[in-house]
C-alpha positions as a printed Julia matrix, in Angstrom:
348×3 Matrix{Float64}:
   0.0     0.0     0.0
   2.92    2.33    0.65
   4.96    1.31   -2.37
   3.95    3.25   -5.49
   6.57    3.58   -8.2
   4.56    6.29   -9.96
   4.85    8.76   -7.07
   7.91   10.53   -5.76
   9.61    9.29   -2.64
  11.48   11.65   -0.37
  13.79    9.87    2.04
  13.34   11.0     5.64
  17.1    11.3     5.97
  16.94   14.29    3.62
  15.11   16.31    6.26
  16.61   15.13    9.55
  14.55   14.82   12.75
  13.86   18.51   13.35
  13.28   19.22    9.69
  10.8    16.33    9.6
   8.93   17.6    12.66
   8.76   21.11   11.24
   7.54   19.79    7.89
   4.82   17.55    9.31
   3.51   20.1    11.84
   3.69   23.3     9.79
  -0.07   23.33    9.14
  -1.16   22.88   12.74
  -2.7    26.05   14.18
  -3.65   26.94   17.75
  -7.4    27.07   18.42
  -7.76   26.45   22.18
  -7.43   29.32   24.65
  -5.97   26.78   27.12
  -2.93   26.39   24.85
  -0.4    28.98   26.05
   2.43   27.5    23.99
   2.29   24.71   21.43
   4.99   23.15   19.24
   8.42   24.77   19.17
   9.92   24.63   22.65
  11.06   21.94   25.07
   7.5    21.47   26.32
   4.01   22.74   25.65
   2.39   25.09   28.15
  -1.29   24.61   29.0
  -3.43   26.73   31.31
  -6.7    25.31   32.64
  -7.24   27.82   35.47
  -8.9    25.9    38.32
 -10.27   23.05   36.21
  -9.24   19.4    36.51
  -6.9    18.18   33.79
  -7.48   14.72   32.28
  -4.73   12.85   30.46
  -4.78    9.64   28.45
  -2.44    7.9    26.02
  -2.66    5.11   23.48
  -0.12    3.16   21.43
  -0.84    1.72   17.97
   1.62   -0.76   16.5
   1.76   -2.01   12.92
   0.95   -5.7    12.71
  -0.82   -5.64   16.08
  -3.37   -2.83   15.87
  -3.47   -2.16   12.13
  -2.59   -3.72    8.79
  -1.38   -1.28    6.14
  -2.37   -3.63    3.33
  -5.95   -2.33    3.73
  -5.72    0.62    6.17
  -5.04    3.91    4.34
  -2.5     6.05    6.18
  -4.82    9.06    6.27
  -7.52    6.95    7.91
  -4.95    5.59   10.35
  -3.92    9.08   11.43
  -7.55   10.05   11.93
  -8.37    6.91   13.89
  -5.28    7.24   16.09
  -6.57   10.61   17.28
 -10.18    9.5    17.69
  -9.43    6.49   19.91
  -7.65    8.76   22.38
 -10.31   11.44   22.38
 -12.91    8.77   23.14
 -11.23    8.16   26.5
 -11.42   11.87   27.34
 -15.11   12.02   26.46
 -15.68    8.92   28.6
 -14.64   11.06   31.58
 -17.32   13.62   30.59
 -14.47   16.03   29.87
 -13.6    18.38   27.02
 -10.65   17.31   24.83
  -8.34   20.21   24.0
  -4.82   19.07   23.02
  -2.87   16.05   21.79
   0.78   15.14   21.34
   1.8    12.83   18.5
   4.85   10.56   18.57
   5.83    8.15   15.83
   8.51    5.54   15.25
   9.0     4.77   11.58
  11.16    2.44    9.49
  13.06    3.49    6.38
  10.52    1.85    4.09
   8.27    4.88    4.68
   9.01    7.92    2.52
   8.05   11.45    3.52
   4.95   11.28    1.35
   3.57    8.4     3.43
   3.98   10.4     6.64
   2.33   13.39    5.01
  -0.73   11.19    4.45
  -0.66   10.04    8.08
  -0.43   13.6     9.35
  -3.16   14.75    6.97
  -5.49   12.38    8.83
  -4.28   13.72   12.18
  -4.83   17.27   10.97
  -8.36   16.45    9.77
  -9.27   14.94   13.15
  -7.79   17.96   14.95
  -9.99   20.29   12.91
 -13.17   18.27   13.3
 -12.76   17.77   17.06
 -11.34   21.27   17.65
  -8.12   20.22   19.36
  -4.55   21.52   19.19
  -1.51   19.4    18.34
   1.06   20.73   20.83
   4.04   18.39   20.58
   5.4    14.9    20.13
   8.46   13.04   18.97
   9.82   11.11   16.0
  12.31    8.27   16.0
  13.38    5.34   13.84
  11.99    1.83   14.02
  13.12   -1.57   12.78
   9.64   -3.1    13.02
   7.43   -0.79   10.94
   5.21    2.04   12.14
   4.31    2.86   15.74
   2.05    5.74   16.75
   1.66    7.04   20.29
  -0.84    9.8    20.96
  -1.49   11.5    24.28
  -4.74   13.43   24.68
  -5.34   16.21   27.18
  -8.62   17.7    28.32
 -10.35   19.34   31.25
 -13.56   19.48   33.22
 -14.96   21.05   36.34
 -14.58   18.57   39.19
 -18.36   18.32   39.57
 -18.67   17.38   35.88
 -16.19   14.5    35.84
 -17.63   10.99   35.6
 -15.67    7.9    36.68
 -16.13    4.16   36.21
 -16.7     3.76   39.93
 -19.97    5.67   40.43
 -22.67    3.17   39.38
 -25.25    2.42   42.07
 -27.86   -0.26   42.53
 -31.02    0.36   40.45
 -29.22    2.69   38.03
 -30.02    2.14   34.36
 -27.3     0.93   31.97
 -27.24    2.96   28.75
 -25.24    2.66   25.54
 -24.83    5.1    22.65
 -25.17    4.19   18.98
 -25.01    0.56   17.91
 -22.49   -2.22   18.46
 -20.56   -4.86   16.53
 -20.11   -3.04   13.22
 -16.38   -2.28   13.61
 -15.54   -5.93   14.28
 -17.48   -7.07   11.23
 -15.79   -4.4     9.14
 -12.48   -5.95   10.13
 -13.73   -9.43    9.18
 -14.76   -8.18    5.73
 -11.38   -6.5     5.17
  -9.48   -9.59    6.31
 -11.56  -11.79    4.01
 -10.92   -9.53    1.02
  -7.21   -9.45    1.83
  -7.08  -13.26    1.6
  -8.97  -13.17   -1.7
  -6.51  -10.58   -3.05
  -3.53  -12.69   -1.98
  -4.89  -15.59   -4.04
  -6.0   -13.44   -6.97
  -4.42   -9.95   -7.15
  -6.64   -9.08  -10.13
  -9.87   -9.49   -8.17
 -11.98   -6.36   -7.65
 -14.05   -6.64   -4.47
 -17.57   -5.19   -4.36
 -17.8    -3.72   -0.88
 -20.8    -1.42   -1.34
 -23.03   -3.48    0.96
 -20.39   -3.27    3.7
 -19.79    0.5     3.57
 -21.11    1.16    7.07
 -19.13   -1.7     8.6
 -15.85   -0.72    6.92
 -16.28    2.93    7.86
 -16.82    1.95   11.49
 -13.53    0.04   11.38
 -11.36    2.42    9.36
 -12.83    5.78   10.36
 -14.58    5.58   13.73
 -15.9     8.68   15.46
 -15.56    9.56   19.14
 -18.83   10.53   20.85
 -18.02   14.16   21.62
 -21.71   14.91   21.13
 -22.91   12.8    24.04
 -21.56   15.0    26.82
 -23.19   18.0    25.17
 -26.44   16.08   24.69
 -26.62   14.88   28.29
 -25.85   18.36   29.56
 -28.71   19.76   27.45
 -31.02   17.06   28.86
 -29.85   17.87   32.41
 -28.58   14.32   32.92
 -25.28   13.52   34.59
 -24.17    9.87   34.34
 -23.26    8.15   37.57
 -20.5     6.18   35.8
 -19.12    5.97   32.27
 -16.6     4.12   30.1
 -15.92    3.93   26.36
 -16.38    0.7    24.43
 -12.99   -0.03   22.92
 -12.34   -3.66   23.93
 -15.91   -4.97   23.65
 -19.14   -4.47   25.59
 -18.53   -7.5    27.83
 -15.13   -6.23   29.0
 -16.4    -2.7    29.59
 -19.45   -3.86   31.56
 -17.15   -5.89   33.79
 -14.77   -2.94   34.25
 -17.65   -0.67   35.21
 -19.22   -3.16   37.63
 -15.88   -4.1    39.19
 -14.89   -0.49   39.77
 -18.34    0.37   41.17
 -18.65   -2.85   43.21
 -22.06   -3.67   41.73
 -23.7    -6.3    39.54
 -25.79   -5.9    36.4
 -28.59   -7.45   34.39
 -27.81   -6.81   30.72
 -30.67   -7.73   28.38
 -29.72   -9.42   25.12
 -32.84   -8.21   23.31
 -32.02   -4.58   24.13
 -28.52   -4.5    22.59
 -28.68   -2.09   19.61
 -27.64   -3.66   16.3
 -27.57   -2.07   12.86
 -29.43   -4.14   10.23
 -26.15   -4.5     8.31
 -24.6    -6.13   11.38
 -27.42   -8.66   11.58
 -27.27   -9.58    7.88
 -23.46   -9.79    7.82
 -23.44  -11.98   10.94
 -25.74  -14.37    9.08
 -23.38  -14.31    6.08
 -20.33  -15.05    8.24
 -22.3   -17.51   10.39
 -21.61  -15.49   13.53
 -23.87  -14.86   16.5
 -24.78  -11.17   16.51
 -24.95  -11.01   20.32
 -21.46  -12.51   20.6
 -20.15   -9.98   18.07
 -21.78   -7.06   19.93
 -20.47   -8.27   23.3
 -16.92   -9.1    22.27
 -16.1    -7.33   19.02
 -14.62   -4.08   20.29
 -13.47   -0.89   18.56
 -16.97    0.59   18.48
 -15.87    3.65   20.53
 -19.39    4.18   21.77
 -20.02    5.22   25.37
 -21.44    2.96   28.08
 -22.83    4.73   31.13
 -25.3     4.54   33.98
 -27.99    7.03   35.01
 -30.43    7.31   37.86
 -33.87    5.87   37.15
 -35.55    9.25   37.58
 -33.59   10.51   34.57
 -35.07    7.91   32.22
 -37.92   10.16   30.94
 -35.3    12.68   29.81
 -33.49   10.22   27.53
 -36.13    7.69   26.49
 -37.04    9.39   23.2
 -33.47    9.97   22.06
 -32.41    7.74   19.13
 -28.72    7.94   20.14
 -29.3     6.33   23.54
 -30.5     2.82   24.4
 -31.18    1.41   27.86
 -29.76   -2.12   27.81
 -29.93   -3.13   31.47
 -29.92   -2.1    35.1
 -27.49   -2.21   37.97
 -27.98   -4.78   40.74
 -26.21   -5.54   43.99
 -22.71   -7.01   43.72
 -23.8   -10.46   44.95
 -26.24  -10.83   42.05
 -23.31  -10.94   39.65
 -22.64   -9.6    36.18
 -25.17  -11.32   33.98
 -26.67  -11.39   30.5
 -30.41  -12.06   30.4
 -30.97  -13.96   27.16
 -33.99  -13.77   24.87
 -35.07  -17.05   26.5
 -35.04  -15.19   29.86
 -32.08  -17.16   31.18
 -29.34  -15.33   33.06
 -25.78  -16.3    32.22
 -22.54  -14.89   33.55
 -20.82  -12.32   31.36
 -17.15  -13.08   30.83
 -14.6   -10.73   29.29
 -13.92  -12.04   25.8
 -13.09   -8.76   24.13
  -9.75   -8.1    22.48
  -6.78   -8.44   24.81
  -3.95   -6.11   23.74
  -1.4    -8.25   25.59
  -2.36  -11.45   23.79
  -3.03   -9.73   20.44
């Protein structure tokens, strides 16, 4: 995907480290009033007055988190930003700045990194954040991307994983399982291409699934929506490793149990039809697929009337006492224990 003999290739050695940084970051502009000083000194300077600063970081490694045979570099840059911002929004905070660090092998010309940074720049514009620093270094194993995201919130606005209480309602945004199926489609087409490089896949019916995998969106809108509805979640987490893992994290941190109802899990029609095609169970995909970057949160029961008509929010269960356990109530009305089967970054 990177090799293209018809395009020019500028060796990174022609620029040097500082020349490369200057070249890749020349289009980044400062938009946030909390950014006192961005790129250009030993460290960025941020000023949040009396607000609480939130900080999160994520590492993406070629061959583990992405495959450049079907992931465009511009999409990768965009996604690398989004997955970090999702963690900030899961704290009910406002994302304001990121730093971007990359390790890159000599098989990547400057033009490839320009594509990567074009995706980063696009995400920065859409989510109104400043790129305030980072680092570049060489790699012998391909491409590595590390992004740190910074944000802020008033202390009273912050939402943690540990605040769920018995009888709270469990709510999820959007729909689940599409990103995982998008990956399955891309992996299948890669295998077809390896056997027959002249094949032209028809992916029109999978557009939604592939977009959810290659170009996910962080739910910046949810904090604004809940604020407008006068609803503050009692706990919240983003769905990156799969619904099952995140439910367990939330319940463990809050020392509670849950009844999660299978029939309530929101699924796009494309997810249902593609599960049938791949002979997969749609509930299993929704529970364990991961990379949806939706938000999972709990609210007090009295807040239900405020959210019940909103198409972006679905109540999928309710919080119980810790002794009742973390359970999935099936369509047959049987309760089974939920086990974390989402993606494990340590095992790959």
